[in-house]
C-alpha positions in Angstrom: 116.1 76.3 60.5 117.4 79.7 60.6 114.1 81.5 60.7 114.9 83.8 63.8 114.9 87.5 62.8 118.7 89.1 63.5 118.1 92.4 62.2 120.3 95.3 63.7 117.7 98.3 64.7 118.8 101.3 62.6 119.9 103.8 65.0 118.1 106.6 63.0 114.5 105.2 63.4 111.9 106.8 61.5 109.5 109.0 63.2 105.9 108.2 62.7 103.1 110.6 64.1 100.4 108.4 65.4 97.1 109.9 64.4 94.4 110.2 67.2 91.7 108.8 65.0 93.6 105.9 63.5 96.8 104.8 62.4 97.6 102.9 59.4 100.4 100.3 60.1 102.4 98.3 57.6 101.7 100.0 54.1 98.8 98.1 53.2 98.4 96.2 56.4 95.7 96.3 59.0 94.5 99.7 60.3 94.2 99.8 63.9 91.8 102.5 64.6 91.2 104.5 67.7 88.2 102.7 68.9 86.1 105.5 70.0 87.2 108.5 67.5 83.8 108.5 65.8 81.4 107.5 68.5 80.3 111.3 68.9 79.7 111.9 65.4 76.3 110.1 65.5 73.6 112.6 65.6 70.5 110.7 63.7 68.6 110.1 67.0 68.2 107.8 70.0 69.2 104.6 68.4 72.3 106.0 67.0 73.3 107.3 70.3 72.7 103.7 71.7 74.6 102.5 68.8 77.3 104.7 69.8 77.3 104.2 73.2 77.5 100.2 72.8 80.4 101.1 70.4 82.3 102.9 72.8 82.1 100.3 75.2 83.6 97.8 73.1 87.3 97.5 73.2 88.1 93.8 72.5 87.1 90.3 72.0 87.4 87.8 74.8 87.3 84.1 73.8 87.7 81.1 75.9 91.0 79.6 75.9 90.5 76.1 74.4 93.9 75.3 75.0 93.9 75.7 78.6 91.2 73.1 78.8 92.7 70.1 77.5 94.0 67.5 79.3 95.1 64.5 77.4 96.5 64.8 73.6 97.8 61.8 72.3 101.2 61.5 70.6 99.7 61.2 67.1 97.6 64.2 67.4 100.0 66.9 69.1 100.8 68.6 65.7 97.4 68.3 64.4 95.9 70.0 67.8 98.7 72.5 67.8 98.0 73.6 64.4 94.5 74.2 65.4 94.8 75.8 68.5 97.1 78.4 66.5 94.3 78.9 63.9 92.0 79.6 67.0 94.6 82.4 67.7 94.7 83.8 64.4 91.0 83.7 63.9 90.8 86.2 67.1 93.1 88.3 66.0 91.8 88.8 62.7 88.2 89.5 64.5 90.2 92.1 66.7 91.4 93.6 63.4 87.9 93.9 62.0 86.6 95.0 65.3 89.4 97.9 65.3 88.7 99.0 61.9 84.8 99.2 61.7 84.1 101.5 64.3 82.1 103.8 62.2 80.0 100.8 61.2 79.3 99.9 64.8 78.4 103.3 65.6 75.8 103.2 63.0 74.5 99.8 63.7 74.5 98.3 67.5 74.0 94.8 66.1 76.9 95.2 63.5 79.7 93.5 66.0 77.4 90.4 66.5 76.4 90.1 63.1 79.7 90.5 61.2 82.3 89.9 63.6 81.5 87.9 66.8 79.1 85.4 65.1 81.3 84.6 61.9 84.2 84.0 64.6 81.8 81.6 66.4 81.2 79.7 63.3 85.0 79.4 62.4 85.6 78.4 65.9 83.0 75.6 65.9 84.6 74.2 63.1 88.1 74.3 64.4 87.2 72.9 67.6 85.6 70.1 65.8 88.8 69.6 63.8 91.0 69.1 67.3 88.2 66.4 68.3 88.6 64.7 64.8 92.4 64.6 65.5 92.4 63.4 69.1 89.9 60.7 68.4 91.5 59.4 65.3 94.7 59.1 67.1 92.7 56.9 69.8 92.1 59.8 72.4 89.1 60.7 74.1 87.5 64.2 73.5 86.1 66.2 76.3 82.6 66.9 74.7 82.3 70.2 76.7 85.2 72.0 74.6 82.3 72.3 71.9 80.7 74.6 74.0 83.7 77.0 73.8 83.1 78.5 70.6 81.3 81.6 71.5 83.2 84.7 72.3 82.2 87.9 74.0 83.6 91.8 73.3 85.0 93.4 76.5 85.1 96.9 77.5 88.6 98.2 78.0 88.1 99.1 81.5 87.6 95.5 82.7 90.2 94.4 85.2 91.9 90.9 84.1 90.3 89.1 86.8 86.8 90.5 85.7 87.5 89.5 82.1 88.1 85.7 83.0 86.1 85.4 86.0 89.4 84.1 88.1 90.8 86.2 91.0 93.2 83.5 92.2 97.0 83.6 90.9 98.1 80.0 90.9 96.3 78.7 94.0 96.8 82.6 95.3 100.3 81.8 96.4 102.1 84.0 93.8 102.5 87.8 94.3 100.5 88.0 97.5 97.2 88.9 95.7 97.8 92.5 97.3 99.4 94.1 93.8 95.9 95.4 92.9 96.1 98.7 94.7 92.6 98.6 95.6 91.4 97.4 92.4 92.0 100.8 90.7 94.0 99.4 87.9 92.3 99.5 84.4 89.3 100.5 86.2 89.1 103.7 84.2 89.4 106.1 87.1 92.5 108.0 85.7 90.0 108.4 82.6 87.6 110.3 84.5 84.9 108.2 83.1 86.0 109.1 79.4 85.6 106.0 77.4 87.3 107.9 74.7 90.6 107.5 76.7 90.3 103.9 76.9 92.0 102.7 73.6 95.3 105.0 72.3 98.9 103.9 72.2 100.9 104.5 68.9 99.3 101.3 67.5 95.7 102.1 68.6 95.7 99.2 70.9 97.0 100.5 74.0 98.6 100.9 76.5 96.4 103.6 78.1 97.0 106.1 81.0 95.4 103.6 83.5 98.0 100.9 82.8 100.5 103.1 84.4 101.2 104.0 88.0 103.9 106.3 89.6 105.9 104.0 91.6 106.5 106.5 94.6 102.8 106.7 95.3 102.2 103.1 95.7 101.7 101.6 99.1 104.5 98.8 100.0 103.3 95.6 99.2 106.3 93.0 98.5 107.4 90.8 101.1 110.9 91.5 102.1 113.5 88.6 101.3 110.8 86.5 99.5 110.4 86.0 96.0 107.2 85.4 94.5 105.4 82.2 95.2 107.3 82.2 98.7 110.0 79.8 97.0 113.1 81.5 98.0 114.8 79.3 100.3 115.1 80.8 103.9 115.4 79.5 107.5 117.9 76.7 108.4 116.6 74.2 106.1 116.3 73.5 102.5 118.5 73.9 99.6 120.0 77.3 99.8 122.4 77.3 96.9 122.2 79.3 93.6 123.4 78.6 90.3 123.5 81.8 87.7 123.8 81.4 84.2 125.3 84.5 82.2 123.6 84.2 78.9 123.7 88.4 77.4 120.7 90.6 76.7 119.9 89.6 73.1 122.5 92.0 71.6 122.5 90.1 68.3 118.8 90.8 68.0 117.8 87.2 68.1 113.8 87.5 67.2 111.0 85.9 65.9 107.2 85.8 66.5 107.0 81.7 66.9 106.6 79.9 70.1 107.8 76.1 69.8 106.2 75.1 73.0 102.7 76.3 72.2 102.5 76.3 68.4 105.2 74.1 67.1 105.3 74.2 63.1 103.3 77.4 63.3 104.9 80.5 61.8 103.9 83.7 63.5 102.2 81.3 66.3 102.8 84.0 69.2 101.7 86.9 67.2 104.3 89.0 69.4 107.7 89.5 69.1 110.0 87.4 71.6 113.9 88.0 72.8 116.0 85.0 72.7 118.7 84.4 74.9 120.6 81.0 75.2 119.9 78.6 72.5 120.4 80.3 69.1 118.1 78.6 67.4 114.9 78.2 68.4 111.9 78.8 66.1 108.6 77.3 65.5 110.2 74.5 63.5 113.2 73.5 66.0 113.2 69.8 67.0 114.9 68.7 70.2 117.8 67.4 68.5 118.3 70.6 66.5 117.8 72.6 69.7 120.5 70.1 71.3 122.9 70.9 68.7 122.6 74.7 68.6 124.9 77.2 69.5 124.4 79.3 72.7 124.7 82.8 73.8 125.7 81.6 77.1 129.2 81.9 78.7 129.0 78.4 79.9 128.6 76.4 76.7 127.1 73.7 78.8 123.9 75.6 78.8 122.0 75.6 75.6 118.7 76.3 77.0 116.2 78.6 75.7 115.1 81.7 77.7 112.6 83.6 75.7 110.1 86.5 76.9 108.0 89.0 74.6 110.2 92.2 74.0 109.5 95.6 75.4 109.1 98.4 73.5 108.8 102.5 73.8 106.1 104.0 71.8 108.0 107.1 70.8 106.9 107.3 67.3 109.6 105.4 65.7 109.5 102.3 63.5 111.2 99.3 64.3 112.6 96.7 61.8 109.2 94.7 62.2 106.8 97.6 61.1 105.5 96.0 58.3 105.4 92.3 59.5 103.3 89.7 60.9 103.4 89.9 64.6 105.0 93.5 64.5 103.5 96.5 63.2 100.9 94.4 61.1 99.2 93.5 64.6 99.7 96.7 66.8 103.3 95.9 68.1 104.7 99.3 67.3 107.5 101.5 68.5 111.2 101.1 69.6 112.3 97.6 70.8 114.4 98.0 74.3 117.2 95.8 74.7 117.5 94.9 78.4 120.3 96.5 80.1 120.6 93.4 82.4 119.4 89.7 82.0 120.1 88.0 85.1 119.3 84.3 84.8 119.3 82.2 88.3 118.1 79.0 89.6 117.6 78.9 93.4 116.7 75.6 95.6 113.7 74.8 97.7 113.0 76.1 101.3 111.9 72.6 102.8 114.3 70.2 101.1 116.8 69.4 98.2 116.3 69.4 94.6 116.3 67.2 91.9 117.8 67.5 88.0 115.4 68.4 85.6 115.1 66.4 82.7 116.6 67.5 79.4 113.9 69.1 77.1 111.8 70.0 79.9 109.3 73.0 78.8 108.0 75.6 81.5 105.7 78.4 80.4 105.0 80.9 83.5 102.6 83.9 83.1 99.9 84.4 80.7 100.1 86.2 77.3 96.2 86.4 77.5 95.6 87.2 80.8 93.5 90.2 80.2 90.9 88.2 78.5 91.5 85.1 80.2 91.7 86.5 83.7 94.5 86.0 86.1 94.3 82.2 87.2 97.6 81.9 85.4 99.2 85.4 85.7 102.7 85.5 86.9 103.8 89.0 86.8 106.2 91.2 88.8 106.8 94.8 87.7 108.9 97.1 89.7 111.7 99.6 89.5 115.2 99.5 90.9 115.5 100.7 94.1 111.9 99.6 94.8 112.0 95.8 94.3 111.8 95.0 98.0 108.9 97.4 98.5 106.8 97.5 95.5 105.8 94.6 92.9 103.0 95.2 90.5 100.8 93.1 88.4 98.1 94.9 86.3 100.1 98.3 86.1 103.6 99.2 84.5 105.3 101.5 86.9 106.7 104.9 86.0 110.2 105.2 87.8 111.7 108.1 89.4 114.8 109.6 87.6 117.8 107.2 88.1 115.5 104.2 88.4 115.1 101.4 86.0 112.1 99.5 85.0 112.7 95.9 86.5 110.5 92.7 84.9 110.8 89.6 87.3 109.6 86.0 86.7 109.9 83.4 89.2 109.3 80.0 87.3 107.1 76.8 88.6 109.6 74.5 90.7 107.7 71.4 91.0 107.7 68.7 88.4 105.5 65.7 87.9 108.7 63.2 87.6 107.4 62.2 84.4 106.6 64.6 81.6 108.6 67.2 79.9 105.5 68.8 78.6 101.7 68.3 79.3 98.6 69.1 76.8 97.9 72.5 78.0 101.7 73.2 78.6 101.2 73.5 82.4 99.9 70.7 84.3 103.2 68.8 84.4 104.6 71.3 86.5 103.5 73.6 89.5 104.3 76.2 92.0 105.4 75.0 95.5 103.1 75.5 98.2 103.4 78.1 100.8 105.9 75.8 103.0 107.8 74.7 100.2 106.4 71.4 99.6 105.3 70.0 96.4 101.9 68.7 96.3 100.5 65.8 94.4 103.7 63.6 94.5 105.6 66.4 92.7 109.5 66.5 92.7 111.2 69.8 93.8 113.4 71.2 91.0 115.7 74.2 90.7 113.5 77.2 90.3 114.3 79.5 87.5 114.2 83.1 88.3 114.8 85.7 85.1 115.4 89.4 86.3 115.3 91.8 83.2 116.2 95.5 83.8 115.8 98.4 81.5 116.5 101.7 80.8 113.0 103.3 79.8 112.3 107.0 79.3 109.7 107.8 82.1 105.9 108.2 80.3 104.1 110.9 81.3 100.4 111.2 82.3 98.5 114.2 81.1 94.8 114.8 80.9 93.8 111.2 81.2 96.4 110.0 78.4 100.0 108.7 78.7 102.5 110.1 76.7 105.3 108.1 75.4 104.3 104.9 77.1 106.1 101.7 77.0 104.4 98.1 76.7 105.3 94.3 76.3 104.5 93.2 73.0 101.2 91.3 72.9 98.4 89.3 71.3 96.7 92.5 69.5 93.3 91.8 71.7 94.9 91.9 74.9 95.8 95.4 74.3 99.6 95.6 75.9 98.3 95.2 79.3 101.0 94.4 81.9 99.0 91.2 83.3 100.1 89.5 80.1 103.7 89.3 80.5 105.1 86.1 80.6 108.0 83.9 80.1 109.3 80.7 78.4 112.1 78.3 79.3 113.2 74.8 77.6 115.9 72.9 79.4 119.0 71.9 77.7 121.8 72.1 80.2 124.4 69.1 79.7 123.8 66.2 82.1 127.3 67.6 83.7 126.6 71.0 84.1 122.8 70.2 85.5 124.1 67.8 88.2 126.8 70.8 89.1 123.9 72.9 89.5 121.8 70.4 91.8 124.7 69.6 93.8 125.5 73.6 94.4 121.9 74.4 95.2 121.7 71.4 97.7 124.9 72.1 99.4 124.3 75.8 99.8 126.9 77.2 97.3 126.7 80.1 94.8 128.0 78.7 91.5 128.2 79.9 88.0 
């Protein structure tokens, strides 16, 4: 235990100048080159021009998410499968690093990406998927042979929308976020770039965000449903369970960070490839057992709440370097800039608008949103970006808001609130929980549980859009190949409320009380 990184950020962060062509991060670490800096330099004829054009269109790598396709993993295979899934993620980040650092070679050779990057990546993935098969079958499970067809990856242009990337347009059945937050499909579509591919890749780390990832919130048409949270799950009307329970767990003022994810990649250091804020449970890292989490300290005021609440950090890319500049999951993987501590971190549980809720089981794990949504598509995306003073008017999915003076950036996440009544986790970490239907009911015999709502508020210097570029942007940490897109925001929860406090929460919600 004890891997969580608690390093106080220096008040005198070192300023670094981000070069327009390339930025070397972490000393001898990876070089995150500007994707398009040299595409115009080729002048050796038509073939070179075609190669340059091809290189200019390739921004990232998109691979099928094998983990999301798993339906049943025997207990004896879980650790082995989790390790191999983490290997798949590592292979993609390594391939992306090679993609980012070989732009000149891509300019000179139109087949370079296939021969040197995606081809070898396919071979590595095929071997890893086969090891997943062996793990499952060795433990008596059935392996879905169609998973073997998921080894091949493709390249993706930077101006591809998240929905286009993964072929999915719905958002958890179309019930979350109303589907209207795409503002006419103009996000990430390059309209603010004036068709110039050279603007598709920038940011302090060379892997985003870009100008098209931002919008002045005062110019966005109102799209939020007043008084109703995402997924329509906020209690309303005369029925249902209308109480609330609030847990005050701080804003991670003690800098409790790591780049692990014990839900998705247990036992794997840097399984997330980006940095998390942790509040509540203070012992959450890749190696934490349920017993260790249950016995850990907590930052919550009510010591009966030892639950773990964690999300990717938000950074402002102002040229400074934070403590993890030279670390995996930090600067070495394109997550750069000054980490912003939330000004507020509000944790609230609400009820179901059709009926009463039941207690969550101890160690229940819920992941909401998709850290890979830019390449996966938005089927599992669950994102709400806004500004204080605008939350009842505008909620954004695919763009970061530029807030007016005096307004703060807000990230709101409303979790799944239906549980299968049996499992604390599932093979793909999703199918044991679900969102309530539009009328508040839980489908497939699932039970209504308290819905966790996390609202994070930040003091963020407003970015400026100038000549198709963004000056001093902010962004969530991400897998490097997901380019810090706002659609990749996500949130994680592991329930370790004491039995008494969970029962109090359920009683408060079901009787219409507001409790802490």
